[in-house]
PLY file of the C-alpha trace (Angstrom):
ply
format ascii 1.0
element vertex 108
property float x
property float y
property float z
element edge 107
property int vertex1
property int vertex2
end_header
99.58 48.99 201.15
102.26 51.62 201.65
104.38 50.93 204.74
106.54 54.06 204.62
107.60 56.88 202.36
111.26 57.60 201.66
112.46 60.77 199.95
115.87 61.44 198.48
117.30 64.50 196.80
119.15 64.35 193.49
121.07 66.94 191.51
120.73 66.61 187.77
121.69 68.50 184.65
118.62 70.08 183.00
118.49 71.78 179.60
117.75 75.50 179.65
115.01 77.01 177.48
117.52 77.93 174.74
118.07 74.20 174.09
121.86 74.58 173.94
122.96 75.17 177.53
122.20 73.34 180.74
122.24 73.97 184.49
122.26 71.85 187.63
118.91 71.61 189.42
117.90 69.76 192.57
114.85 67.51 192.69
113.24 65.38 195.39
112.25 61.82 194.42
109.75 60.03 196.67
109.50 56.25 197.02
106.37 54.73 198.57
107.76 51.58 200.18
105.20 48.77 199.97
104.67 45.86 202.33
106.37 42.66 201.22
109.06 44.21 199.00
112.09 41.97 199.09
115.74 42.72 198.67
116.48 43.36 195.01
113.15 45.07 194.18
113.85 47.82 191.63
112.13 51.23 191.66
112.54 53.16 188.39
112.08 56.88 187.83
111.90 57.14 184.05
113.85 59.92 182.31
114.86 61.63 185.58
118.60 61.51 184.83
120.82 64.19 183.30
119.56 65.94 180.17
121.76 66.98 177.29
121.39 68.27 173.74
120.25 65.51 171.38
120.07 62.91 174.17
117.23 61.29 176.09
117.55 61.54 179.89
118.50 58.26 181.54
116.34 56.44 184.07
117.22 56.57 187.78
116.89 53.17 189.45
116.86 52.43 193.18
117.34 48.85 194.40
115.81 47.78 197.73
118.26 46.28 200.19
117.20 44.55 203.43
118.50 46.10 206.62
119.04 43.91 209.68
116.63 44.49 212.56
117.58 43.73 216.18
114.32 41.83 216.93
112.99 40.47 213.62
114.50 38.28 210.93
113.06 38.02 207.41
112.31 34.54 206.06
110.81 34.91 202.59
107.85 37.28 202.93
107.51 36.64 206.68
109.06 38.32 209.70
110.13 35.99 212.52
110.53 36.94 216.16
112.20 34.69 218.73
111.40 35.12 222.42
113.47 33.53 225.16
111.18 32.13 227.84
112.56 30.56 231.02
111.46 26.95 231.50
109.75 27.76 234.80
107.49 30.32 233.07
106.91 28.14 230.00
105.61 25.33 232.21
103.04 27.47 234.04
102.29 30.00 231.29
103.32 33.63 230.99
102.66 36.85 229.10
105.11 38.07 226.44
104.84 41.63 225.14
105.92 42.01 221.51
106.81 45.38 220.00
105.60 45.49 216.37
107.61 47.37 213.78
104.85 50.00 213.56
105.05 50.86 217.32
101.93 48.83 218.25
102.24 46.46 221.18
100.65 43.05 221.45
100.53 40.67 224.39
100.75 36.90 223.91
0 1
1 2
2 3
3 4
4 5
5 6
6 7
7 8
8 9
9 10
10 11
11 12
12 13
13 14
14 15
15 16
16 17
17 18
18 19
19 20
20 21
21 22
22 23
23 24
24 25
25 26
26 27
27 28
28 29
29 30
30 31
31 32
32 33
33 34
34 35
35 36
36 37
37 38
38 39
39 40
40 41
41 42
42 43
43 44
44 45
45 46
46 47
47 48
48 49
49 50
50 51
51 52
52 53
53 54
54 55
55 56
56 57
57 58
58 59
59 60
60 61
61 62
62 63
63 64
64 65
65 66
66 67
67 68
68 69
69 70
70 71
71 72
72 73
73 74
74 75
75 76
76 77
77 78
78 79
79 80
80 81
81 82
82 83
83 84
84 85
85 86
86 87
87 88
88 89
89 90
90 91
91 92
92 93
93 94
94 95
95 96
96 97
97 98
98 99
99 100
100 101
101 102
102 103
103 104
104 105
105 106
106 107
């Protein structure tokens, strides 16, 4: 399942129709970020690099890097949330509202 879509613009050298000259052209690459991707996951766009006469365009590779979140910590494939509950409320029971990463709220 796709969690989010990230787009990034690149400028690359592209061969002109004459086959001898090139020009710089902009292109948008889109990455569909999938649930469970871990740090180090590689996304490859084959032959999207600079073009040149008598050369094959290189691949462009993006590497996923985890970004710290103020509420959640990643442990393997899981996200962990720690709630601080005062002892007086823990003894009699209480309601804790948790904000999910996708803006949905849940009450525990």
